[in-house]
SEDOKOL-957819 format. One record per residue (C-alpha): residue number from 1; residue in three letters; y, x negated, z. Coordinates in steps of 0.2 Angstrom, whole numbers, plus 5000, padded with zeros to 4 digits. Example, Ala and Ser with C-alpha at 12.3 -4.5 7.8 and 13.67 -1.06 7.14 Angstrom:
REC|1|Ala|4978|4938|5039
REC|2|Ser|4995|4932|5036
This chain:
REC|1|Met|5000|5000|5000
REC|2|Lys|5012|4986|5005
REC|3|Phe|5008|4977|4988
REC|4|Leu|5012|4993|4978
REC|5|Val|5028|4995|4988
REC|6|Thr|5033|4978|4983
REC|7|Gln|5030|4981|4965
REC|8|Leu|5040|4997|4965
REC|9|Leu|5055|4988|4973
REC|10|Tyr|5054|4976|4959
REC|11|Phe|5055|4990|4947
REC|12|Thr|5070|4998|4955
REC|13|Arg|5080|4982|4958
REC|14|His|5077|4972|4942
REC|15|Lys|5090|4975|4929
REC|16|Thr|5079|4972|4914
REC|17|Thr|5065|4983|4921
REC|18|Arg|5078|4997|4924
REC|19|Arg|5084|4995|4906
REC|20|Asn|5066|4996|4900
REC|21|Phe|5063|5011|4910
REC|22|Leu|5078|5020|4902
REC|23|Thr|5072|5016|4884
REC|24|Leu|5055|5022|4889
REC|25|Trp|5061|5039|4896
REC|26|Lys|5072|5041|4880
REC|27|Phe|5057|5040|4869
REC|28|Phe|5047|5052|4880
REC|29|Ala|5062|5064|4879
REC|30|Phe|5062|5063|4860
REC|31|Leu|5044|5065|4859
REC|32|Leu|5045|5081|4870
REC|33|Leu|5059|5087|4859
REC|34|Ile|5048|5085|4844
REC|35|Ile|5033|5094|4852
REC|36|Cys|5044|5109|4857
REC|37|Leu|5052|5110|4839
REC|38|Tyr|5034|5110|4832
REC|39|Ser|5029|5123|4844
REC|40|Val|5044|5134|4839
REC|41|Leu|5040|5132|4820
REC|42|Phe|5022|5136|4824
REC|43|His|5027|5153|4830
REC|44|Val|5040|5156|4816
REC|45|Leu|5026|5152|4803
REC|46|Met|5013|5163|4812
REC|47|Met|5025|5178|4812
REC|48|Tyr|5028|5175|4793
REC|49|Glu|5009|5177|4792
REC|50|Asn|5010|5192|4803
REC|51|Arg|5000|5184|4817
REC|52|Tyr|5006|5182|4835
REC|53|Tyr|5001|5169|4849
REC|54|Ser|5008|5165|4866
REC|55|Trp|5019|5150|4869
REC|56|Val|5005|5141|4878
REC|57|Thr|4995|5143|4862
REC|58|Gly|5009|5135|4852
REC|59|Phe|5010|5120|4863
REC|60|Tyr|4991|5119|4862
REC|61|Trp|4990|5119|4843
REC|62|Thr|5004|5106|4842
REC|63|Met|4995|5094|4854
REC|64|Thr|4978|5096|4845
REC|65|Val|4985|5093|4828
REC|66|Met|4997|5078|4833
REC|67|Ser|4983|5069|4842
REC|68|Thr|4971|5072|4827
REC|69|Leu|4959|5081|4837
REC|70|Gly|4960|5097|4826
REC|71|Phe|4948|5109|4834
REC|72|Gly|4950|5121|4819
REC|73|Asp|4950|5136|4830
REC|74|Ile|4968|5140|4825
REC|75|Thr|4973|5137|4806
REC|76|Phe|4987|5143|4794
REC|77|His|4982|5154|4779
REC|78|Thr|4997|5151|4768
REC|79|Asp|5002|5135|4759
REC|80|Leu|5018|5134|4768
REC|81|Gly|5008|5133|4785
REC|82|Leu|4996|5120|4778
REC|83|Leu|5011|5109|4773
REC|84|Phe|5018|5111|4790
REC|85|Thr|5001|5106|4798
REC|86|Met|5001|5090|4787
REC|87|Leu|5018|5086|4793
REC|88|Val|5013|5088|4811
REC|89|Leu|4998|5078|4809
REC|90|Ile|5007|5063|4800
REC|91|Ser|5021|5063|4813
REC|92|Gly|5007|5064|4827
REC|93|Val|4999|5049|4820
REC|94|Leu|5015|5040|4819
REC|95|Phe|5022|5044|4836
REC|96|Leu|5006|5046|4847
REC|97|Leu|4994|5033|4840
REC|98|Ile|5006|5020|4834
REC|99|Ile|5024|5020|4842
REC|100|Leu|5018|5027|4859
REC|101|Pro|5005|5014|4864
REC|102|Phe|5017|4999|4859
REC|103|Thr|5032|5007|4868
REC|104|Phe|5021|5010|4883
REC|105|Ile|5015|4992|4883
REC|106|Gln|5031|4984|4880
REC|107|Phe|5042|4994|4892
REC|108|Phe|5030|4998|4906
REC|109|Tyr|5013|4990|4906
REC|110|Ala|5019|4972|4902
REC|111|Pro|5033|4973|4915
REC|112|Trp|5021|4981|4928
REC|113|Leu|5009|4965|4925
REC|114|Glu|5024|4954|4928
REC|115|Ala|5029|4963|4944
REC|116|Gln|5011|4961|4950
REC|117|Glu|5012|4942|4947
REC|118|Lys|5029|4940|4955
REC|119|Ala|5024|4951|4970
REC|120|Arg|5009|4940|4974
REC|121|Thr|5018|4923|4972
REC|122|Pro|5032|4921|4985
REC|123|Arg|5049|4915|4980
REC|124|Arg|5054|4910|4998
REC|125|Leu|5046|4906|5014
REC|126|Pro|5050|4913|5032
REC|127|Asp|5065|4905|5041
REC|128|Ser|5053|4899|5054
REC|129|Thr|5043|4888|5042
REC|130|Gln|5043|4870|5047
REC|131|Gly|5033|4854|5047
REC|132|His|5026|4858|5030
REC|133|Val|5023|4847|5014
REC|134|Ile|5032|4852|4998
REC|135|Ile|5023|4847|4982
REC|136|Thr|5032|4848|4965
REC|137|Ser|5018|4844|4953
REC|138|Ile|5000|4847|4951
REC|139|Asp|4991|4831|4945
REC|140|Pro|4976|4821|4951
REC|141|Ile|4985|4813|4966
REC|142|Ser|4993|4829|4972
REC|143|Thr|4977|4839|4970
REC|144|Arg|4968|4826|4981
REC|145|Leu|4982|4826|4993
REC|146|Ile|4980|4844|4995
REC|147|Glu|4962|4842|5000
REC|148|Tyr|4967|4830|5014
REC|149|Leu|4981|4842|5020
REC|150|Thr|4969|4856|5020
REC|151|Arg|4956|4846|5030
REC|152|Gln|4969|4841|5043
REC|153|Gly|4977|4859|5044
REC|154|Ile|4994|4853|5038
REC|155|Pro|5003|4867|5028
REC|156|Tyr|5009|4864|5011
REC|157|Tyr|5017|4873|4996
REC|158|Val|5017|4869|4978
REC|159|Val|5033|4873|4969
REC|160|Thr|5033|4879|4951
REC|161|Gly|5045|4888|4940
REC|162|Asp|5032|4896|4929
REC|163|Pro|5025|4912|4936
REC|164|Gln|5010|4911|4925
REC|165|Glu|5006|4894|4932
REC|166|Ala|5009|4900|4949
REC|167|Ser|4997|4914|4947
REC|168|Ser|4984|4902|4940
REC|169|Leu|4986|4890|4955
REC|170|Leu|4985|4905|4967
REC|171|Asp|4969|4910|4959
REC|172|Lys|4962|4893|4963
REC|173|Gly|4967|4894|4981
REC|174|Tyr|4983|4884|4982
REC|175|His|4998|4889|4992
REC|176|Val|5012|4892|4979
REC|177|Val|5030|4896|4979
REC|178|Val|5039|4901|4963
REC|179|Gly|5056|4893|4959
REC|180|Glu|5064|4881|4947
REC|181|Pro|5061|4863|4954
REC|182|Asp|5079|4857|4948
REC|183|Arg|5088|4871|4957
REC|184|Pro|5095|4869|4975
REC|185|Glu|5092|4887|4979
REC|186|Thr|5073|4884|4977
REC|187|Tyr|5073|4871|4991
REC|188|Arg|5084|4881|5002
REC|189|His|5072|4896|5000
REC|190|Ile|5057|4885|5005
REC|191|Gln|5065|4877|5020
REC|192|Ala|5065|4860|5013
REC|193|Asp|5077|4854|5027
REC|194|Lys|5063|4857|5039
REC|195|Ala|5049|4850|5029
REC|196|Ala|5038|4835|5035
REC|197|Leu|5038|4827|5018
REC|198|Val|5042|4831|4999
REC|199|Val|5030|4824|4987
REC|200|Val|5037|4821|4969
REC|201|Thr|5024|4815|4957
REC|202|Asn|5032|4821|4940
REC|203|Asp|5037|4809|4927
REC|204|Asp|5051|4797|4931
REC|205|Leu|5065|4808|4923
REC|206|Lys|5060|4824|4931
REC|207|Ser|5057|4815|4948
REC|208|Thr|5075|4808|4948
REC|209|Asn|5082|4825|4944
REC|210|Ile|5072|4834|4958
REC|211|Ser|5076|4820|4970
REC|212|Phe|5095|4822|4968
REC|213|Thr|5092|4841|4969
REC|214|Ile|5083|4840|4986
REC|215|Arg|5097|4829|4992
REC|216|Gln|5109|4843|4989
REC|217|Val|5100|4853|5002
REC|218|Ser|5095|4840|5014
REC|219|Glu|5099|4822|5017
REC|220|Asp|5086|4818|5030
REC|221|Val|5069|4826|5023
REC|222|Pro|5057|4811|5018
REC|223|Ile|5054|4811|4999
REC|224|Val|5040|4801|4992
REC|225|Thr|5037|4798|4973
REC|226|Asn|5027|4788|4960
REC|227|Ala|5036|4777|4948
REC|228|Asn|5027|4776|4931
REC|229|His|5038|4761|4926
REC|230|Glu|5044|4747|4936
REC|231|His|5062|4748|4930
REC|232|Ser|5063|4766|4937
REC|233|Ile|5060|4760|4955
REC|234|Asp|5078|4756|4958
REC|235|Ile|5084|4773|4950
REC|236|Leu|5072|4783|4961
REC|237|Glu|5076|4774|4977
REC|238|Phe|5095|4777|4973
REC|239|Ser|5092|4796|4970
REC|240|Gly|5086|4798|4988
REC|241|Asn|5067|4794|4989
REC|242|Val|5062|4786|5005
REC|243|Ser|5046|4779|4998
REC|244|Val|5043|4774|4979
REC|245|Tyr|5026|4768|4974
REC|246|Glu|5019|4761|4958
REC|247|Phe|5001|4768|4960
REC|248|Met|4996|4761|4943
REC|249|Lys|5001|4744|4949
REC|250|Met|4992|4746|4966
REC|251|Leu|4976|4751|4957
REC|252|Gly|4976|4736|4946
REC|253|Glu|4979|4725|4961
REC|254|Ser|4965|4733|4971
REC|255|Leu|4953|4732|4957
REC|256|Ser|4956|4714|4954
REC|257|Arg|4955|4709|4972
REC|258|Arg|4937|4715|4973
REC|259|Ala|4931|4702|4960
REC|260|Tyr|4921|4687|4964
REC|261|Gly|4931|4672|4968
REC|262|Val|4946|4681|4975
REC|263|Asp|4950|4676|4993
REC|264|Gln|4941|4689|5003
REC|265|Ser|4955|4688|5017
REC|266|Ala|4966|4696|5004
REC|267|Asn|4956|4711|5002
REC|268|Ile|4961|4720|5018
REC|269|Ile|4958|4738|5016
REC|270|Gly|4962|4745|5033
REC|271|Arg|4972|4740|5048
REC|272|Phe|4974|4745|5066
REC|273|Asp|4986|4734|5075
REC|274|Asp|4977|4717|5076
REC|275|Leu|4961|4725|5069
REC|276|Leu|4958|4721|5051
REC|277|Ile|4945|4729|5040
REC|278|Ser|4939|4720|5024
REC|279|Glu|4926|4722|5011
REC|280|Leu|4914|4707|5005
REC|281|Pro|4902|4708|4990
REC|282|Val|4888|4696|4996
REC|283|Arg|4882|4690|4980
REC|284|Tyr|4883|4672|4977
REC|285|Thr|4884|4669|4996
REC|286|Glu|4871|4662|5007
REC|287|Leu|4870|4679|5015
REC|288|Glu|4859|4686|5001
REC|289|Gly|4841|4691|5007
REC|290|Lys|4845|4689|5026
REC|291|Thr|4844|4702|5039
REC|292|Leu|4860|4704|5050
REC|293|Ala|4851|4696|5065
REC|294|Asp|4846|4681|5054
REC|295|Ala|4864|4679|5047
REC|296|Gly|4872|4677|5064
REC|297|Ile|4889|4683|5057
REC|298|Arg|4896|4688|5074
REC|299|Gln|4890|4673|5083
REC|300|Ser|4897|4661|5071
REC|301|Thr|4913|4669|5066
REC|302|Gly|4917|4683|5078
REC|303|Val|4918|4695|5064
REC|304|Thr|4908|4712|5066
REC|305|Val|4899|4720|5052
REC|306|Ile|4904|4738|5054
REC|307|Gly|4895|4745|5039
REC|308|Met|4887|4743|5022
REC|309|Met|4891|4750|5005
REC|310|Glu|4878|4751|4992
REC|311|Ser|4880|4761|4976
REC|312|Gly|4894|4770|4984
REC|313|Arg|4885|4775|5000
REC|314|Phe|4890|4770|5017
REC|315|Ser|4877|4766|5031
REC|316|Ala|4878|4760|5048
REC|317|Pro|4868|4743|5049
REC|318|Ser|4855|4738|5062
REC|319|Pro|4850|4720|5066
REC|320|Arg|4835|4722|5055
REC|321|Thr|4845|4728|5040
REC|322|Val|4842|4717|5025
REC|323|Ile|4857|4711|5015
REC|324|Thr|4854|4713|4996
REC|325|Pro|4864|4705|4982
REC|326|Ser|4872|4722|4978
REC|327|Thr|4877|4725|4996
REC|328|Ile|4896|4726|5001
REC|329|Leu|4899|4722|5019
REC|330|Met|4912|4731|5029
REC|331|Leu|4919|4718|5041
REC|332|Ala|4931|4720|5056
REC|333|Gly|4940|4707|5065
REC|334|Ser|4956|4698|5067
REC|335|Ala|4965|4688|5054
REC|336|Ser|4959|4671|5061
REC|337|Gln|4941|4678|5062
REC|338|Leu|4941|4684|5044
REC|339|Ser|4948|4667|5039
REC|340|Arg|4934|4659|5048
REC|341|Phe|4921|4670|5040
REC|342|Val|4927|4665|5022
REC|343|Asp|4925|4647|5027
REC|344|Thr|4908|4649|5035
REC|345|Phe|4901|4659|5020
REC|346|Pro|4909|4653|5004
REC|347|Leu|4904|4657|4987
REC|348|Thr|4890|4646|4981
REC|349|Tyr|4892|4647|4962
REC|350|Thr|4902|4634|4951
REC|351|Gln|4913|4641|4937
REC|352|Asp|4914|4634|4920
REC|353|Pro|4933|4632|4918
REC|354|Asp|4931|4634|4899
REC|355|Lys|4923|4652|4901
REC|356|Pro|4931|4667|4908
REC|357|Gln|4925|4672|4926
REC|358|Val|4931|4690|4924
REC|359|Leu|4931|4702|4909
REC|360|Ile|4944|4716|4910
REC|361|Leu|4939|4730|4898
REC|362|Gly|4956|4739|4894
REC|363|Gly|4972|4731|4891
REC|364|Gly|4984|4745|4897
REC|365|Arg|4995|4745|4912
REC|366|Val|4981|4744|4925
REC|367|Gly|4972|4730|4915
REC|368|Gln|4988|4720|4913
REC|369|Val|4992|4721|4932
REC|370|Ala|4974|4716|4936
REC|371|Ala|4976|4701|4924
REC|372|Arg|4992|4695|4933
REC|373|Thr|4984|4697|4950
REC|374|Leu|4968|4687|4945
REC|375|Glu|4980|4674|4938
REC|376|Thr|4989|4673|4955
REC|377|Tyr|4972|4668|4963
REC|378|Gly|4968|4656|4949
REC|379|Ile|4953|4666|4942
REC|380|Ser|4950|4664|4923
REC|381|Tyr|4949|4681|4914
REC|382|Arg|4948|4688|4897
REC|383|Ile|4955|4706|4892
REC|384|Val|4945|4716|4879
REC|385|Glu|4957|4728|4871
REC|386|Lys|4955|4739|4855
REC|387|Arg|4973|4740|4850
REC|388|Ala|4983|4724|4848
REC|389|Ile|4999|4731|4853
REC|390|Lys|4994|4731|4871
REC|391|Ala|4989|4713|4871
REC|392|Ser|5006|4706|4875
REC|393|Gly|5015|4696|4888
REC|394|Arg|5007|4681|4897
REC|395|Ala|4990|4689|4895
REC|396|Gly|4991|4690|4877
REC|397|Glu|4983|4673|4873
REC|398|Tyr|4968|4678|4884
REC|399|Thr|4964|4694|4875
REC|400|Thr|4950|4698|4863
REC|401|Ile|4954|4712|4851
REC|402|Gly|4940|4724|4848
REC|403|Asp|4929|4738|4854
REC|404|Ala|4923|4736|4872
REC|405|Ala|4908|4747|4867
REC|406|Asp|4903|4734|4854
REC|407|Ile|4890|4721|4860
REC|408|Asn|4897|4708|4848
REC|409|Thr|4915|4710|4855
REC|410|Leu|4908|4708|4873
REC|411|Lys|4899|4693|4868
REC|412|Asp|4914|4685|4860
REC|413|Ala|4924|4689|4876
REC|414|Gly|4911|4680|4886
REC|415|Ile|4900|4693|4895
REC|416|Asp|4885|4682|4895
REC|417|His|4894|4670|4907
REC|418|Ala|4906|4681|4917
REC|419|Lys|4903|4685|4935
REC|420|Ser|4913|4701|4936
REC|421|Val|4918|4716|4924
REC|422|Ile|4933|4726|4928
REC|423|Val|4933|4743|4918
REC|424|Thr|4951|4750|4917
REC|425|Thr|4952|4762|4903
REC|426|His|4962|4778|4906
REC|427|Ser|4947|4789|4901
REC|428|Asp|4933|4792|4914
REC|429|Asp|4921|4796|4900
REC|430|Met|4924|4779|4893
REC|431|Asn|4923|4771|4910
REC|432|Ile|4906|4779|4914
REC|433|Tyr|4900|4773|4897
REC|434|Leu|4906|4755|4898
REC|435|Ser|4899|4754|4916
REC|436|Phe|4882|4759|4911
REC|437|Tyr|4883|4748|4895
REC|438|Cys|4888|4732|4904
REC|439|Arg|4874|4736|4917
REC|440|Gln|4861|4736|4904
REC|441|Leu|4868|4720|4896
REC|442|Arg|4869|4711|4913
REC|443|Pro|4859|4718|4927
REC|444|Asp|4866|4704|4939
REC|445|Ile|4885|4706|4934
REC|446|Gln|4898|4714|4946
REC|447|Ile|4905|4730|4939
REC|448|Ile|4922|4736|4946
REC|449|Ser|4928|4752|4938
REC|450|Arg|4943|4763|4939
REC|451|Ser|4941|4782|4941
REC|452|Ile|4955|4795|4936
REC|453|Leu|4947|4809|4945
REC|454|Glu|4938|4808|4962
REC|455|Arg|4923|4819|4956
REC|456|Asn|4918|4805|4944
REC|457|Val|4916|4792|4957
REC|458|Ser|4898|4796|4961
REC|459|Lys|4894|4796|4942
REC|460|Leu|4902|4779|4940
REC|461|His|4891|4772|4954
REC|462|Met|4876|4781|4945
REC|463|Ala|4880|4772|4929
REC|464|Gly|4880|4755|4938
REC|465|Ala|4897|4752|4945
REC|466|Asp|4896|4742|4961
REC|467|Gln|4914|4747|4967
REC|468|Val|4925|4761|4961
REC|469|Met|4943|4764|4964
REC|470|Ser|4949|4782|4962
REC|471|Tyr|4967|4783|4956
REC|472|Ser|4969|4800|4964
REC|473|Ser|4962|4795|4981
REC|474|Leu|4972|4779|4981
REC|475|Gly|4988|4788|4978
REC|476|Ala|4984|4803|4990
REC|477|Gly|4978|4791|5004
REC|478|Thr|4994|4781|5003
REC|479|Ile|5005|4797|5004
REC|480|Phe|4995|4804|5018
REC|481|Gln|4997|4788|5028
REC|482|Leu|5016|4793|5029
REC|483|Leu|5011|4809|5038
REC|484|Arg|4998|4802|5050
REC|485|Pro|5001|4783|5051
REC|486|Asn|4991|4781|5067
REC|487|Glu|4979|4795|5066
REC|488|Val|4969|4794|5050
REC|489|Ser|4967|4779|5039
REC|490|Leu|4960|4782|5021
REC|491|Phe|4957|4765|5014
REC|492|Thr|4943|4766|5002
REC|493|Glu|4934|4779|4991
REC|494|Gly|4924|4791|5002
REC|495|Leu|4927|4781|5018
REC|496|Ile|4939|4784|5032
REC|497|Val|4944|4776|5049
REC|498|Met|4950|4788|5063
REC|499|Asn|4956|4786|5080
REC|500|Arg|4953|4800|5093
REC|501|Arg|4955|4801|5112
REC|502|Ala|4938|4802|5120
REC|503|Gly|4941|4816|5132
REC|504|Ser|4931|4823|5146
REC|505|Asp|4916|4827|5136
REC|506|Leu|4912|4808|5132
REC|507|Ser|4919|4801|5149
REC|508|Gly|4907|4791|5159
REC|509|Lys|4894|4790|5145
REC|510|Thr|4890|4774|5136
REC|511|Ile|4892|4772|5117
REC|512|Met|4873|4774|5115
REC|513|Gln|4873|4789|5126
REC|514|Ser|4887|4798|5117
REC|515|Gly|4876|4801|5102
REC|516|Ile|4891|4799|5090
REC|517|Arg|4882|4790|5077
REC|518|Glu|4867|4801|5078
REC|519|Gln|4876|4817|5077
REC|520|Thr|4890|4813|5066
REC|521|Gly|4886|4797|5056
REC|522|Phe|4902|4789|5063
REC|523|Ser|4902|4772|5072
REC|524|Ile|4914|4766|5085
REC|525|Ile|4922|4750|5079
REC|526|Ala|4935|4747|5093
REC|527|Ile|4941|4755|5109
REC|528|Arg|4959|4754|5114
REC|529|Arg|4960|4755|5133
REC|530|His|4976|4752|5143
REC|531|Gly|4985|4745|5127
REC|532|Arg|4972|4732|5124
REC|533|Leu|4960|4733|5109
REC|534|Ala|4942|4729|5111
REC|535|Ile|4934|4726|5094
REC|536|Ser|4916|4730|5091
REC|537|Pro|4911|4735|5109
REC|538|Glu|4893|4734|5115
REC|539|Pro|4882|4749|5115
REC|540|Gly|4882|4749|5134
REC|541|Thr|4901|4750|5135
REC|542|Val|4906|4765|5146
REC|543|Ile|4919|4776|5138
REC|544|Gly|4934|4782|5148
REC|545|Glu|4942|4799|5147
REC|546|Asp|4959|4791|5141
REC|547|Asp|4950|4778|5129
REC|548|Glu|4956|4779|5111
REC|549|Leu|4940|4778|5100
REC|550|Ile|4942|4770|5083
REC|551|Val|4928|4775|5072
REC|552|Ile|4922|4773|5054
REC|553|Gly|4912|4785|5043
REC|554|Thr|4912|4796|5028
REC|555|Ala|4924|4810|5024
REC|556|Glu|4910|4822|5023
REC|557|Asn|4906|4820|5041
REC|558|Glu|4924|4821|5047
REC|559|Lys|4922|4839|5053
REC|560|Leu|4906|4835|5063
REC|561|Phe|4915|4821|5072
REC|562|Ala|4930|4833|5075
REC|563|Ser|4918|4846|5083
REC|564|Leu|4910|4834|5094
């Protein structure tokens, strides 16, 4: 009932709709006049034939003939009456079967549908709304961010100026507000000055316009945006953005830092005060084939192995767990401990300086950034790019022009001797194909792949990729850190680090007795007590009610840990 009232109010208040209604009523009045005229002429002609009928019968005959039903129970006997019948029939086809449907659709049904769409998509938020996140564009980053916000119970609203897009997003379960993103009134209506964050991930031109628009409404609300081009950073910062990121550049750097030979202390993927978390591929180190107990990592370096990643799956290790060549160790420790680990377990292979150590498949922006990062660490590389126009800059001389899906091109680039392959094309389909192709050519090579959409991460692991970086998760995780910097750390695909107060339920229990790992899949990697951080506490450590537990696990099990 409330929904119907909203639509009726729209009809009565909207000028265009009132004008449409007036036109529609004029047509109906004209049609009624025609029917009355034909009914009068019906009686005149029937009296001419010395036949008499009631006025109801006249209207009945007119309606049956005009609608082409023609029951035939009442007919004229003279030629003049038959000619009149044909006139009524032709005009009925014209007015009732052609003009009426189109008039009704254009001036009533279409506006009614528009009213339904506008009634179900709000154009303003209650004045009490606060602490929400405003999103101005739907793309892979914002879509992934919405998943994080929903999981944490943080309200959000997507702003769009297209009612049809708003309706489509509403059908998908998004919270939508209709309003032009470049109009100050839009942000006044959605309480932008009370928002926790505004996320602007449009192209650089629109982002600049939107940022200036928001600053007309509020000078204090935090705005975060993505710069597609490096030269846009200064402009976006000047227009009022608190945080401007180059997610493409960050992705290229993250991909390259995971290659063999790059200083592992540089690949820090999580941080809690002095606690650093890093990833280490163990291939080409003396750790291959050993159990954790035999490796003695903690005893010799002070670093704790807090988990293992293999084919994209995270598992909590035990002393008897065997470290395979494809294992990626998740390490926790201080900066000095991680540095000691790198010195204790160095890479054992020797690299031929005349042959590339890393192949980069795709010479776009991500590939170019990856190449520059490898160059910084002194790692030799070769870019494989199909189009020569992208083989420019300092990386141009280290580029092989050709199709990365062609075996001859890959061999010319040096896949037979390379230790790592970084797949950076802008198509997930191509990345999956190339990951599988390279795995068939070189079962022992390290494959690091880019993923546009998070849903394709598991497919890339199935295709043979050792490590996958999702563009959407990288961007969404970085933005989410601004909202919850000390509560949830999203630092690698599908894996999270959280900190929670222990509470009375876990107070007095040891870590082993708490059952956290068994019931939720999370592992305690540190405990903060009285301002001091204890890294990798022993299983017999007693948990205090006010202790802050820092745990690691998968995003799928986050709800289990929260309920515990």
